[in-house]
C-alpha angles and dihedrals in degrees: 000000000000091000092051092049092046093050092048092051093048093049092049091051092049095048094044091054091047094054093047092052094057119094103219100179116041106187096199126047139169112285098028110140128221138169124232108237131210112261126198112270090352091281100160111173104161097044108069102218115183119251118266095250092057091050092050092046089056091050096257132137115244111219128125088211087074093063103037112109091009115145113233134182132207112258097181138353127216124185115206126214092256090058100256116137114223115191131188110223133195133185117268089221087064091237126124129261108254087354088281114068126055098190136034130190120232136186094225102200093046092046093053092044093051094042096243091126126035121200114237 
């Protein structure tokens, strides 16, 4: 009887931890489309734009006007241990950002909260 009780308790503990660890509702997935919005004084915090000198070194043109109202899609999603969702985005037109970078990293929750990205 002790063995049966012990095995039932162990199995309940194992299955309860397993169900808690699963993320049943991912809010962002590959292929979701967004639009980059205009932010006051080009103060983008959630979208990790490269610095101007890196854009110029790669032969690009540094101007935030080139990315405002651009449609982007999620290329990959990574969830960190602290719960933040970092996504890699690319342009839907298959061009490059500033004519120099194909992908950008974005903190998705922060970008939507600040209005840097708008869901389409």
